[in-house]
C-alpha positions, 0 to 999 in steps of 0.5 A, spaced: 480 520 538 485 526 537 480 531 535 481 531 527 473 530 526 471 536 530 476 540 526 473 538 520 466 539 522 468 546 524 471 548 518 465 545 514 461 549 518 465 555 517 465 554 509 458 553 509 456 559 512 461 563 507 457 560 501 451 562 504 453 569 505 456 569 498 450 565 495 454 560 492 451 553 491 455 547 494 454 541 490 459 536 493 464 536 499 470 533 499 472 531 507 479 528 508 482 527 515 489 524 512 495 529 513 499 527 507 505 530 505 504 528 498 498 528 493 499 520 492 497 520 500 491 524 499 485 520 496 480 525 497 485 531 494 486 526 488 478 526 487 478 533 487 483 535 482 480 530 477 473 533 478 477 540 477 480 538 471 474 536 468 471 543 469 466 540 474 466 546 479 466 554 478 470 554 484 472 551 490 472 553 498 477 551 502 479 554 509 486 556 507 491 555 501 495 551 506 490 546 506 490 544 499 498 542 499 504 542 503 508 537 498 514 539 494 514 543 488 512 538 483 505 537 487 504 544 488 505 545 480 500 540 479 495 543 483 496 550 480 496 548 473 490 544 474 486 550 477 489 555 472 487 550 466 480 549 468 479 556 470 476 554 477 476 559 483 479 558 490 475 561 495 477 562 502 474 566 508 480 572 507 480 572 499 478 569 492 483 567 488 482 567 480 487 563 476 486 567 470 488 573 474 496 574 473 497 577 480 492 572 484 496 567 480 502 569 483 499 570 490 496 563 490 503 560 488 507 564 493 501 561 498 503 554 496 510 556 497 509 558 504 505 553 506 510 548 504 515 552 508 511 552 514 510 544 514 517 543 514 518 548 520 513 544 524 516 537 522 523 539 524 520 542 531 517 535 531 523 531 530 527 535 535 522 534 540 522 527 539 529 526 539 529 530 546 524 526 549 528 519 547 534 522 550 530 523 556 528 516 556 521 517 554 518 512 549 515 516 543 513 510 539 505 509 537 505 502 539 509 499 545 513 493 544 511 486 546 511 485 553 510 492 555 504 497 555 504 505 553 503 509 559 502 517 560 507 520 565 504 523 571 508 529 572 511 530 565 509 530 558 510 524 554 509 517 555 513 511 558 513 503 558 509 499 563 511 491 564 505 487 562 507 481 566 504 475 562 507 478 556 514 479 560 514 472 562 514 470 554 519 474 553 523 471 559 522 464 556 524 466 549 531 469 552 532 463 557 531 458 551 535 461 546 541 462 551 541 457 557 536 452 553 529 449 554 528 444 560 527 437 557 524 432 561 530 428 563 532 435 567 537 437 562 537 443 557 537 444 550 539 450 546 533 451 541 534 457 535 529 462 533 524 457 528 524 452 534 522 457 539 516 460 534 514 453 533 514 452 541 510 458 542 505 457 537 504 450 540 502 453 546 497 457 543 500 464 545 498 470 541 504 474 538 504 482 538 499 482 532 495 476 535 497 472 529 502 466 529 510 467 531 515 467 526 522 466 526 523 473 524 519 476 530 523 472 535 529 474 532 527 482 533 525 481 540 532 478 541 536 484 538 531 489 541 535 493 547 528 495 550 528 489 554 534 491 558 531 498 559 534 502 553 530 506 548 532 506 541 530 511 536 531 512 528 534 505 527 530 504 521 529 512 518 525 513 512 529 514 506 526 516 499 529 514 492 527 515 485 526 508 482 523 508 475 521 515 475 517 514 481 518 516 488 519 510 493 519 510 500 524 505 504 526 504 511 533 500 511 536 498 518 541 503 520 547 503 525 547 510 526 541 510 531 540 513 538 540 509 544 539 512 551 537 509 558 529 509 558 525 511 564 522 504 564 524 497 568 527 492 564 525 485 563 531 481 562 538 483 565 544 486 560 548 479 561 542 475 558 542 480 552 549 480 551 549 472 551 543 472 546 547 477 541 553 473 542 550 466 540 546 470 534 553 472 532 556 465 532 550 463 528 549 469 523 545 467 517 549 466 511 551 472 507 546 473 500 550 472 494 553 478 491 550 477 484 543 476 488 542 470 482 535 467 482 535 460 483 528 458 484 524 459 477 518 459 481 520 465 485 515 469 488 509 466 484 507 460 488 502 462 494 500 457 499 493 456 499 492 455 506 496 461 509 497 466 503 504 466 504 509 465 498 512 459 498 520 458 498 525 454 495 529 449 500 535 446 497 537 439 500 544 436 500 542 429 497 535 430 494 532 435 489 530 442 491 523 442 495 518 448 495 516 449 502 511 454 506 515 458 511 509 459 516 511 454 522 504 452 523 502 451 516 500 444 515 501 445 507 506 440 506 512 441 501 513 438 494 519 437 490 520 443 486 521 440 479 514 437 480 511 443 481 515 446 475 513 441 471 505 441 472 506 449 471 508 448 464 503 442 463 498 447 464 501 453 460 501 447 454 494 446 455 492 453 454 495 453 447 491 446 445 485 450 447 487 456 443 483 456 437 476 455 440 477 459 446 480 465 442 474 465 437 469 465 443 472 470 447 473 475 442 466 474 440 464 476 447 469 482 447 466 484 440 459 484 442 461 488 449 464 493 444 458 494 440 454 495 446 458 500 449 459 504 443 451 504 442 451 506 449 456 512 448 452 514 442 446 515 446 450 519 452 453 523 447 446 525 444 443 527 451 450 531 452 448 535 446 441 536 448 443 539 455 448 543 451 443 546 447 438 547 453 444 551 456 445 555 450 438 557 450 438 559 458 443 564 456 439 567 451 433 567 455 437 571 461 440 575 456 433 577 453 430 578 459 426 572 459 429 569 465 431 573 472 438 572 475 435 567 480 431 563 475 438 563 470 442 561 476 437 555 478 436 553 471 444 553 469 446 549 476 441 544 474 443 543 467 451 543 469 450 538 474 446 533 469 452 535 464 457 533 470 454 526 470 453 525 463 461 526 463 462 521 468 458 516 464 462 518 458 469 517 461 466 510 464 464 507 457 470 510 454 475 506 459 470 500 458 471 500 451 479 501 451 480 495 456 476 491 452 480 493 446 486 491 450 483 484 452 482 483 445 489 484 443 492 480 449 488 474 447 490 475 440 498 476 442 498 472 448 497 465 446 503 465 441 507 468 447 505 462 451 507 457 446 514 460 445 515 460 452 513 452 453 517 450 447 524 453 449 523 453 457 526 446 458 532 448 453 534 454 458 539 453 464 538 459 467 533 459 473 532 467 473 531 467 465 525 462 466 522 466 472 522 472 468 519 468 462 514 465 467 512 472 470 510 475 463 504 470 463 503 468 470 500 473 475 500 468 481 500 460 483 496 457 488 499 451 491 496 445 496 498 439 498 494 434 503 498 428 503 506 427 505 511 421 504 514 416 499 509 415 493 505 421 494 511 426 491 506 429 485 500 429 489 498 436 490 493 441 487 496 448 483 492 453 480 495 458 475 492 465 474 494 468 468 496 475 467 492 476 461 484 475 461 481 470 456 487 465 457 
């Protein structure tokens, strides 16, 4: 819609014409519209680098160096080393870069550096432009908030917001129910919180912004969004990158240092109503999170509601044991006592150890047969590879002795190299399959003793967080379903435990 496909087609046509002029055979085309800053965000670039590292290509055609990378120095180094170690040329309409040539290598690395600098410069200009638009009251987000639609300004660049009457009525009801109260049948008004508001909207079959169900957090976000009083808020959740366990992780924490300006759009509610909602919310603020962030649920983040797919949560009760509930207001999956679910999980893990000997032998035999089959297949592939390499050597000899002319030699070599490339892919797949089956064998031999050890000491542990960490070593996730509710049905539920380790 923004023209990336047209640009991609134009570049492809240019490079194809370049290849024809240079009499180069194109074996594969990597098409990527994603405008990612890093290699991790570019799947086609990852495939290209993997193929180059396997020395599949003699050269790669690209419109310009900056089309290869605009990432940081680490990404640039990965690209530079991959092409240099593989000896793969980089061919552009203006220049051919030979990684084995010292001057070309320097020129190539300098080109990557300049493309990164250009990217940063363009990004700074874009951010300055967005900030300036926000201060002018324009809406710079890609999607309009619930209650509005994004419209193009008639006599100016940029966008503003236009009220969607049907959705605006829902917004007004949310603020009215939260601040004044919901009108009752006797004419009185009853104040209701965000959870009851979400339940009321769901009972009326009103679709949320994502055409899904309303949740307490969705309602809360609306109540604190100043866009509904005619304001524009920008950079409240800036993107922050952190290095965690050796990997770059992108986070978007809420920030108090953001831009708030008068917008060009019309408000849906008054400032008095918005301030009253903020005042009520401050009085009923959530209890602060414990500083030590101790896990009190031994099944934390493990149990998934079988009906809606959300993770089940622990709900403490004053006079009764803790409950395990689904947080989705409209989900009819009933709650259960947490200790009943916990006991069922441990009983299932114990059953794994009881069937250990027979199942272990059976699964290990299957894996052993698979490995033998893979090894035979790998031997056949290697034999075919050696045959093709001999054919390639004979093709070179035929060319050197004058039996093959240049065109015949190129055609013959291209055909053999293409088949060698396919053979290499088959070898990689078979080798990975053998390695995975060996890992599975090892897991089967070592997993059950670990499960037995955990089940033996589980009830001697008093720390829920320690219990949770032990369970996560073995269990991937647990599905939960409870159809009946009430006294006498406390332990009538269905759970399925999915182990992390195959073969259990």
